[in-house]
C-alpha positions in Angstrom: 52.3 15.2 -67.2 50.8 15.5 -70.6 52.6 13.7 -73.7 53.9 17.0 -75.0 55.7 18.1 -72.2 56.9 14.3 -71.4 58.5 14.6 -75.2 60.1 17.8 -74.6 61.9 16.6 -71.2 62.8 13.3 -72.7 64.5 14.6 -75.9 68.4 14.0 -76.0 71.0 14.8 -78.4 71.7 11.5 -80.6 74.9 11.0 -82.3 74.6 7.2 -83.1 71.8 5.9 -85.5 70.8 2.6 -86.7 71.1 2.2 -90.4 67.3 1.7 -91.0 65.6 4.7 -92.8 62.8 6.4 -91.2 59.4 5.6 -92.9 57.6 7.5 -95.3 54.8 8.2 -92.7 57.3 9.8 -90.3 58.8 11.9 -92.9 55.6 13.5 -93.9 54.8 14.0 -90.1 58.2 15.8 -89.8 57.7 17.8 -92.8 54.2 18.7 -91.7 55.8 19.8 -88.3 58.4 21.9 -90.1 55.6 23.8 -92.3 53.5 24.6 -89.1 56.4 26.2 -87.5 55.4 29.9 -86.6 57.5 32.8 -88.1 57.6 36.4 -87.9 54.7 38.0 -89.3 54.0 34.6 -91.0 56.5 35.3 -93.8 57.8 31.4 -93.6 61.2 32.2 -94.8 62.7 28.9 -94.2 63.3 26.3 -96.7 64.0 22.8 -95.6 65.4 19.8 -97.4 65.3 16.2 -95.9 68.1 14.4 -97.5 67.8 10.7 -97.5 70.4 9.8 -100.1 73.5 8.3 -98.7 75.9 8.7 -101.5 75.1 12.4 -101.5 75.6 13.0 -97.8 79.0 11.3 -98.0 79.9 13.4 -100.8 78.7 16.5 -98.9 80.7 15.1 -95.9 83.8 14.9 -97.9 83.2 18.6 -99.1 82.9 19.7 -95.6 86.1 17.7 -94.5 88.2 19.1 -97.3 87.0 22.7 -96.2 87.6 22.3 -92.3 90.3 19.4 -92.2 90.0 15.8 -91.6 91.8 16.4 -88.1 89.7 19.3 -87.1 87.4 18.9 -84.0 84.5 21.0 -85.8 81.7 18.9 -83.9 81.3 16.2 -81.4 82.6 12.8 -82.4 84.5 14.5 -85.6 87.0 11.5 -85.4 84.5 8.7 -85.7 81.4 10.1 -87.6 80.7 12.1 -90.5 79.3 15.5 -89.7 75.8 14.2 -90.5 76.5 11.2 -87.6 75.6 8.5 -89.9 71.8 9.5 -89.8 69.6 8.1 -92.5 67.9 11.2 -92.7 69.6 14.9 -92.7 67.4 18.2 -92.9 69.1 21.3 -94.0 67.5 24.8 -93.2 68.1 27.9 -95.3 66.4 31.3 -95.7 66.7 34.2 -98.1 67.8 36.2 -95.3 69.2 35.5 -91.9 66.3 34.1 -90.2 67.8 32.4 -87.5 65.2 32.7 -85.0 62.5 31.3 -87.4 64.9 28.5 -88.3 65.4 27.8 -84.6 61.7 27.5 -84.2 61.4 25.1 -87.0 64.2 23.2 -85.8 62.6 22.6 -82.7 59.3 21.7 -84.2 61.1 18.8 -86.2 63.1 17.6 -83.2 60.3 17.3 -80.9 58.0 15.9 -83.7 60.8 13.3 -84.4 61.3 12.5 -80.5 57.4 11.7 -80.4 57.9 9.4 -83.4 60.5 7.4 -81.6 63.3 8.9 -83.6 66.5 10.7 -82.4 68.0 14.0 -83.7 71.3 15.9 -83.4 71.1 19.7 -84.2 74.2 20.6 -86.3 75.5 23.9 -87.1 79.0 23.3 -88.0 78.3 22.1 -91.4 77.3 25.7 -92.1 81.0 26.3 -93.0 80.5 24.6 -96.1 77.5 26.9 -97.2 79.5 30.4 -96.5 79.1 33.2 -98.7 80.9 32.4 -102.0 82.0 28.8 -101.2 81.5 27.0 -104.7 81.3 23.6 -103.1 78.3 24.8 -100.8 76.8 26.5 -103.9 77.0 22.9 -105.7 75.1 21.4 -102.9 72.4 24.3 -102.8 71.8 23.9 -106.6 71.3 19.9 -106.0 69.1 20.6 -103.3 67.0 23.4 -105.4 68.2 26.1 -102.9 68.8 29.5 -104.4 72.5 30.6 -104.1 71.6 33.8 -102.3 69.8 31.8 -99.3 71.8 31.5 -96.2 72.3 28.2 -94.2 70.5 28.2 -91.0 71.0 24.9 -89.3 70.8 21.2 -90.0 69.4 18.2 -88.0 70.5 14.4 -88.3 67.5 12.5 -87.8 67.0 8.6 -87.4 66.4 5.6 -85.1 68.8 5.8 -82.0 71.5 3.4 -81.4 72.6 4.7 -78.1 71.0 5.9 -75.0 73.1 8.8 -73.6 73.2 9.8 -70.1 71.3 12.9 -69.2 73.4 15.9 -69.1 73.2 18.2 -66.3 71.2 21.5 -66.6 72.0 24.7 -65.1 69.2 25.5 -62.5 70.4 28.9 -62.0 69.8 30.0 -65.6 66.1 30.2 -65.5 64.5 32.6 -62.9 61.0 34.4 -62.2 61.1 38.1 -61.9 57.9 39.3 -60.2 
């Protein structure tokens, strides 16, 4: 088995992270992996921001919780973790149009690259509620992150050193078939 396949097969969702920040070298490699993601007609519509400012992440989490409610199970471990799962790095992807496919490809590039570097990731969609059209709080964050107001949230990724080793979750073998 080659290293790429091994990395793909070993990747799991991580929701508990060490406080230690990822290195600048690791961050640079994740940024390169994001930049190299293929996109339809090579339009490269996705803009990604890697947020490493804990105070900013905590304030964003407060805005998110004010919107959805502090007792709303909008994401896994909502009762013990902020929406970014205390990861030291939090990537957010936006695009001018709803380029979900391109965002998904970029997201996977980042996650697989992170896994290959010994980092864990958690793909997070729920925080998108903060960036819904017309939400002043979401627009405040877009402005802070240099994202044009008309851009749409695609997905977010918590990134850091894993502080857990979850059991592998079962996969449904009957969902993938060959038609000849």
